[in-house]
GUDO-251245 format. One line per field, with one value per atom (N, C-alpha, C, CB): residue number from 1; residue in three letters; x, y, z. Coordinates in steps of 0.02 Angstrom, whole numbers. Glycine has a CB too. Layout:
<recs>
seq = [NUM_...]
type = [Ala_...]
u = [X_...]
v = [Y_...]
w = [Z_...]
</recs>
This chain:
<recs>
seq = [1_1_1_1_2_2_2_2_3_3_3_3_4_4_4_4_5_5_5_5_6_6_6_6_7_7_7_7_8_8_8_8_9_9_9_9_10_10_10_10_11_11_11_11_12_12_12_12_13_13_13_13_14_14_14_14_15_15_15_15_16_16_16_16_17_17_17_17_18_18_18_18_19_19_19_19_20_20_20_20_21_21_21_21_22_22_22_22_23_23_23_23_24_24_24_24_25_25_25_25_26_26_26_26_27_27_27_27_28_28_28_28_29_29_29_29_30_30_30_30_31_31_31_31_32_32_32_32_33_33_33_33_34_34_34_34_35_35_35_35_36_36_36_36_37_37_37_37_38_38_38_38_39_39_39_39_40_40_40_40_41_41_41_41_42_42_42_42_43_43_43_43_44_44_44_44_45_45_45_45_46_46_46_46_47_47_47_47_48_48_48_48_49_49_49_49_50_50_50_50_51_51_51_51_52_52_52_52_53_53_53_53_54_54_54_54_55_55_55_55_56_56_56_56_57_57_57_57_58_58_58_58_59_59_59_59_60_60_60_60_61_61_61_61_62_62_62_62_63_63_63_63_64_64_64_64_65_65_65_65_66_66_66_66_67_67_67_67_68_68_68_68_69_69_69_69_70_70_70_70_71_71_71_71_72_72_72_72_73_73_73_73_74_74_74_74_75_75_75_75_76_76_76_76_77_77_77_77_78_78_78_78_79_79_79_79_80_80_80_80_81_81_81_81_82_82_82_82_83_83_83_83_84_84_84_84_85_85_85_85_86_86_86_86_87_87_87_87_88_88_88_88_89_89_89_89_90_90_90_90_91_91_91_91_92_92_92_92_93_93_93_93_94_94_94_94_95_95_95_95_96_96_96_96_97_97_97_97_98_98_98_98_99_99_99_99]
type = [Met_Met_Met_Met_Lys_Lys_Lys_Lys_Glu_Glu_Glu_Glu_Ser_Ser_Ser_Ser_Glu_Glu_Glu_Glu_Lys_Lys_Lys_Lys_Tyr_Tyr_Tyr_Tyr_Asn_Asn_Asn_Asn_Ser_Ser_Ser_Ser_Leu_Leu_Leu_Leu_Ala_Ala_Ala_Ala_Leu_Leu_Leu_Leu_Gln_Gln_Gln_Gln_Ala_Ala_Ala_Ala_Lys_Lys_Lys_Lys_Arg_Arg_Arg_Arg_Asp_Asp_Asp_Asp_Glu_Glu_Glu_Glu_Trp_Trp_Trp_Trp_Lys_Lys_Lys_Lys_Lys_Lys_Lys_Lys_Thr_Thr_Thr_Thr_Lys_Lys_Lys_Lys_Cys_Cys_Cys_Cys_Thr_Thr_Thr_Thr_Ile_Ile_Ile_Ile_Ile_Ile_Ile_Ile_Ile_Ile_Ile_Ile_Asn_Asn_Asn_Asn_Gly_Gly_Gly_Gly_Arg_Arg_Arg_Arg_Asn_Asn_Asn_Asn_Asp_Asp_Asp_Asp_Lys_Lys_Lys_Lys_Lys_Lys_Lys_Lys_Ser_Ser_Ser_Ser_Arg_Arg_Arg_Arg_Lys_Lys_Lys_Lys_Ile_Ile_Ile_Ile_Ile_Ile_Ile_Ile_Asn_Asn_Asn_Asn_Leu_Leu_Leu_Leu_Leu_Leu_Leu_Leu_Val_Val_Val_Val_Asn_Asn_Asn_Asn_Ser_Ser_Ser_Ser_Pro_Pro_Pro_Pro_Lys_Lys_Lys_Lys_Gly_Gly_Gly_Gly_Ile_Ile_Ile_Ile_Val_Val_Val_Val_Phe_Phe_Phe_Phe_Leu_Leu_Leu_Leu_Lys_Lys_Lys_Lys_Ser_Ser_Ser_Ser_Ile_Ile_Ile_Ile_Asp_Asp_Asp_Asp_Thr_Thr_Thr_Thr_Tyr_Tyr_Tyr_Tyr_Val_Val_Val_Val_Ile_Ile_Ile_Ile_Ser_Ser_Ser_Ser_Lys_Lys_Lys_Lys_Ser_Ser_Ser_Ser_Asp_Asp_Asp_Asp_Glu_Glu_Glu_Glu_Lys_Lys_Lys_Lys_Val_Val_Val_Val_Phe_Phe_Phe_Phe_Glu_Glu_Glu_Glu_Met_Met_Met_Met_Met_Met_Met_Met_Asn_Asn_Asn_Asn_Thr_Thr_Thr_Thr_Ile_Ile_Ile_Ile_Val_Val_Val_Val_Glu_Glu_Glu_Glu_Glu_Glu_Glu_Glu_Val_Val_Val_Val_Trp_Trp_Trp_Trp_Glu_Glu_Glu_Glu_Asp_Asp_Asp_Asp_Ile_Ile_Ile_Ile_Val_Val_Val_Val_Val_Val_Val_Val_Arg_Arg_Arg_Arg_Val_Val_Val_Val_Val_Val_Val_Val_Ile_Ile_Ile_Ile_Asp_Asp_Asp_Asp_Asn_Asn_Asn_Asn_Ala_Ala_Ala_Ala_Ala_Ala_Ala_Ala_Asn_Asn_Asn_Asn_Tyr_Tyr_Tyr_Tyr_Lys_Lys_Lys_Lys_Val_Val_Val_Val_Val_Val_Val_Val_Gly_Gly_Gly_Gly]
u = [519_517_575_448_611_667_641_708_685_667_645_727_679_661_593_715_578_513_457_512_470_422_407_447_460_453_413_523_430_394_320_426_307_238_198_237_228_194_183_234_234_229_174_296_170_118_49_131_43_-21_-44_-18_2_-14_-40_48_-9_-32_-102_18_-113_-179_-233_-178_-217_-265_-281_-238_-230_-239_-283_-171_-269_-306_-381_-278_-398_-469_-504_-476_-469_-498_-497_-461_-442_-432_-445_-363_-450_-454_-387_-512_-378_-313_-319_-266_-265_-259_-202_-247_-214_-161_-129_-188_-63_-26_14_22_3_39_83_-11_148_197_238_242_232_269_336_228_383_449_480_495_533_570_636_582_657_721_777_722_837_895_889_959_849_839_774_838_746_684_623_694_624_565_521_584_456_409_399_340_415_409_359_479_314_271_286_196_285_293_223_343_205_141_152_105_119_123_53_160_47_-16_-8_-40_-52_-49_-109_-49_-96_-147_-127_-157_-169_-151_-86_-206_-67_-5_57_-14_50_108_101_168_155_156_196_187_170_203_216_160_278_295_268_372_227_199_242_128_254_296_306_265_350_360_340_434_315_294_323_216_352_375_313_431_293_231_244_187_303_320_266_387_246_195_125_198_112_46_27_43_75_60_39_119_45_25_-49_65_-85_-155_-197_-163_-248_-292_-325_-346_-345_-377_-330_-402_-267_-218_-203_-152_-201_-189_-247_-182_-309_-367_-363_-432_-347_-342_-289_-325_-232_-179_-202_-116_-234_-256_-311_-282_-355_-408_-378_-457_-327_-293_-260_-241_-229_-196_-247_-160_-303_-355_-381_-414_-392_-416_-363_-434_-300_-246_-243_-179_-252_-251_-315_-241_-369_-437_-482_-437_-525_-570_-610_-616_-632_-675_-641_-703_-574_-539_-504_-490_-504_-471_-518_-448_-498_-538_-529_-521_-466_-451_-386_-446_-377_-314_-286_-325_-225_-191_-139_-159_-143_-98_-63_-136_-10_21_-25_93_-7_-54_-43_-50_-14_-5_-74_34_-78_-142_-179_-130_-144_-179_-206_-133_-175_-201_-264_-148_-265_-325_-384_-311_-373_-428_-458_-402_-416_-439_-479_-380_-459_-491_-564_-459]
v = [1078_1007_986_985_935_910_880_859_877_849_776_854_737_666_659_629_703_701_719_750_768_788_730_849_696_639_584_612_567_515_533_503_596_618_610_692_628_621_548_656_506_435_403_400_422_394_418_415_480_504_466_579_449_410_341_402_311_246_253_218_306_316_323_379_356_363_294_410_252_184_144_149_151_112_130_125_191_210_167_285_148_108_33_120_9_-63_-89_-81_-44_-61_-90_-113_-100_-123_-162_-64_-194_-231_-200_-307_-190_-166_-228_-117_-231_-286_-257_-321_-286_-265_-323_-244_-311_-364_-343_-378_-379_-362_-397_-379_-366_-395_-360_-390_-388_-356_-330_-405_-270_-245_-272_-167_-248_-273_-260_-242_-210_-194_-224_-118_-272_-308_-263_-342_-208_-165_-193_-91_-191_-216_-162_-235_-180_-135_-167_-122_-127_-153_-115_-147_-153_-124_-122_-165_-66_-58_-58_7_-103_-110_-107_-175_-83_-82_-123_-9_-172_-215_-201_-290_-198_-189_-230_-113_-235_-273_-249_-270_-187_-160_-170_-86_-202_-216_-193_-185_-203_-186_-122_-243_-78_-15_-13_47_1_11_80_6_82_145_175_135_137_161_107_224_120_77_115_52_78_109_69_113_103_71_62_113_1_-13_-43_-60_-31_-60_-45_-33_17_35_17_110_28_15_-58_38_-103_-174_-205_-211_-168_-194_-186_-158_-147_-132_-147_-58_-189_-204_-141_-254_-96_-34_9_6_14_54_23_60_-44_-78_-64_-155_-66_-51_21_-61_68_139_147_183_114_118_90_81_32_1_42_-70_71_113_175_134_204_263_245_290_186_163_157_96_125_116_184_73_230_296_334_337_324_358_334_345_270_244_262_166_267_284_225_307_232_179_148_205_189_166_119_225_120_79_19_122_11_-45_-105_-27_-159_-219_-262_-259_-268_-309_-285_-384_-308_-295_-363_-249_-377_-440_-425_-472_-462_-450_-515_-421_-507_-567_-596_-552_-652_-687_-674_-759_-618_-601_-597_-534_-618_-623_-557_-648_-501_-438_-414_-385_-434_-416_-458_-427_-520_-562_-534_-634_-509_-479_-420_-457_-379_-320_-339_-276_-394_-415_-426_-476]
w = [-306_-316_-362_-347_-342_-381_-446_-342_-495_-560_-554_-609_-513_-505_-471_-464_-423_-390_-439_-330_-482_-532_-580_-571_-601_-646_-612_-667_-550_-513_-504_-446_-490_-480_-545_-457_-601_-666_-684_-721_-669_-684_-641_-671_-578_-534_-556_-461_-578_-602_-664_-618_-708_-767_-746_-814_-695_-670_-640_-618_-601_-570_-623_-525_-678_-733_-762_-788_-768_-793_-744_-803_-678_-628_-629_-559_-647_-652_-704_-671_-757_-810_-794_-876_-765_-757_-686_-777_-637_-566_-544_-553_-478_-454_-389_-446_-370_-308_-268_-321_-203_-159_-128_-105_-129_-99_-41_-151_19_79_100_136_97_112_172_51_228_289_293_349_327_339_399_277_425_479_451_538_473_450_495_449_486_524_599_498_617_689_716_699_679_698_701_765_664_659_603_645_614_564_510_596_449_391_343_356_316_263_198_282_144_77_46_33_18_-15_-90_8_-124_-197_-226_-218_-286_-321_-385_-336_-393_-452_-497_-431_-561_-612_-673_-631_-723_-783_-816_-833_-806_-836_-794_-849_-734_-693_-621_-722_-583_-512_-503_-470_-459_-443_-368_-466_-349_-278_-258_-266_-205_-182_-127_-158_-73_-19_33_14_81_139_201_143_250_313_371_319_420_482_525_518_537_574_643_534_670_735_787_759_794_844_819_859_756_728_732_655_719_715_781_688_836_901_914_956_875_887_824_908_833_777_749_798_793_772_730_833_752_714_646_755_644_580_533_590_558_516_491_555_534_514_459_575_468_418_351_442_352_290_257_303_296_269_235_325_267_238_172_287_169_107_51_119_65_14_-10_40_37_18_-23_80_-6_-43_-115_-8_-126_-195_-231_-195_-197_-219_-209_-293_-162_-140_-197_-87_-244_-298_-348_-336_-349_-399_-369_-435_-303_-271_-270_-198_-302_-307_-245_-370_-222_-164_-132_-183_-70_-34_-15_29_-36_-20_33_-84_89_145_165_205_206_232_286_261_314_358_433_346_451_522_555_530_617_653_656_722_669_674_608_703_552_487_472_431_495_485_522_509_582_622_584_692_554_518_457_498_422_361_368_336]
</recs>
Protein backbone atom coordinates (compact mmCIF):
# COMPACT_ATOMS: atom_id res chain seq x y z
CA MET A 1 0.00 0.00 0.00
CA LYS A 2 1.34 3.42 -0.95
CA GLU A 3 1.99 5.99 1.76
CA SER A 4 -0.81 8.25 0.47
CA GLU A 5 -3.29 5.34 0.44
CA LYS A 6 -2.33 4.47 4.00
CA TYR A 7 -2.86 8.08 5.08
CA ASN A 8 -6.25 8.26 3.32
CA SER A 9 -7.32 4.97 4.87
CA LEU A 10 -6.44 6.20 8.38
CA ALA A 11 -8.15 9.55 7.78
CA LEU A 12 -11.32 7.83 6.55
CA GLN A 13 -11.31 5.50 9.56
CA ALA A 14 -11.10 8.51 11.88
CA LYS A 15 -14.13 10.00 10.10
CA ARG A 16 -16.04 6.70 10.39
CA ASP A 17 -15.35 6.67 14.13
CA GLU A 18 -16.75 10.20 14.32
CA TRP A 19 -19.84 9.23 12.28
CA LYS A 20 -20.64 6.48 14.81
CA LYS A 21 -21.08 9.22 17.43
CA THR A 22 -22.73 11.96 15.36
CA LYS A 23 -24.50 10.03 12.55
CA CYS A 24 -24.23 11.24 8.96
CA THR A 25 -25.98 12.07 5.71
CA ILE A 26 -25.01 10.62 2.34
CA ILE A 27 -25.15 13.13 -0.51
CA ILE A 28 -25.40 11.78 -4.06
CA ASN A 29 -24.75 14.43 -6.69
CA GLY A 30 -25.13 13.46 -10.36
CA ARG A 31 -23.51 15.13 -13.36
CA ASN A 32 -22.46 14.35 -16.91
CA ASP A 33 -18.81 14.26 -17.92
CA LYS A 34 -17.39 15.58 -21.21
CA LYS A 35 -18.45 12.38 -22.99
CA SER A 36 -22.04 12.67 -21.63
CA ARG A 37 -21.57 9.75 -19.25
CA LYS A 38 -23.58 9.98 -16.03
CA ILE A 39 -21.22 10.29 -13.06
CA ILE A 40 -22.30 10.48 -9.43
CA ASN A 41 -20.20 11.90 -6.63
CA LEU A 42 -20.71 10.36 -3.20
CA LEU A 43 -20.17 12.62 -0.22
CA VAL A 44 -20.74 12.07 3.47
CA ASN A 45 -21.82 15.00 5.61
CA SER A 46 -21.57 15.17 9.39
CA PRO A 47 -21.32 17.97 11.95
CA LYS A 48 -17.52 18.00 11.41
CA GLY A 49 -17.81 18.60 7.64
CA ILE A 50 -18.19 16.94 4.26
CA VAL A 51 -15.97 14.10 3.05
CA PHE A 52 -15.70 13.03 -0.59
CA LEU A 53 -16.08 9.25 -0.68
CA LYS A 54 -15.85 8.39 -4.39
CA SER A 55 -17.26 8.85 -7.88
CA ILE A 56 -19.13 6.18 -9.83
CA ASP A 57 -19.82 5.98 -13.57
CA THR A 58 -23.54 5.17 -13.60
CA TYR A 59 -24.18 5.23 -17.33
CA VAL A 60 -25.54 1.66 -17.38
CA ILE A 61 -26.90 1.68 -13.83
CA SER A 62 -28.97 4.84 -14.28
CA LYS A 63 -31.14 3.16 -16.92
CA SER A 64 -32.70 0.72 -14.42
CA ASP A 65 -34.60 1.58 -11.24
CA GLU A 66 -33.59 -1.76 -9.73
CA LYS A 67 -29.89 -1.16 -10.45
CA VAL A 68 -30.10 2.34 -8.96
CA PHE A 69 -31.66 0.90 -5.80
CA GLU A 70 -28.95 -1.79 -5.56
CA MET A 71 -26.23 0.86 -5.97
CA MET A 72 -27.75 3.13 -3.32
CA ASN A 73 -28.24 0.23 -0.92
CA THR A 74 -24.58 -0.77 -1.38
CA ILE A 75 -23.48 2.81 -0.68
CA VAL A 76 -25.49 2.96 2.56
CA GLU A 77 -24.10 -0.41 3.66
CA GLU A 78 -20.56 0.71 2.82
CA VAL A 79 -20.85 3.80 5.02
CA TRP A 80 -22.68 1.71 7.68
CA GLU A 81 -26.41 1.45 7.69
CA ASP A 82 -26.77 2.12 11.43
CA ILE A 83 -25.21 5.58 11.23
CA VAL A 84 -26.84 6.97 8.05
CA VAL A 85 -29.63 9.37 8.97
CA ARG A 86 -30.68 10.26 5.42
CA VAL A 87 -29.68 10.10 1.78
CA VAL A 88 -29.92 13.31 -0.24
CA ILE A 89 -30.08 12.82 -4.01
CA ASP A 90 -30.60 14.91 -7.10
CA ASN A 91 -34.09 14.95 -8.56
CA ALA A 92 -33.66 12.59 -11.53
CA ALA A 93 -36.80 10.53 -12.09
CA ASN A 94 -35.17 7.13 -11.53
CA TYR A 95 -33.73 8.29 -8.20
CA LYS A 96 -37.21 9.46 -7.12
CA VAL A 97 -38.65 6.02 -7.89
CA VAL A 98 -36.01 4.39 -5.69
CA GLY A 99 -36.65 6.81 -2.81
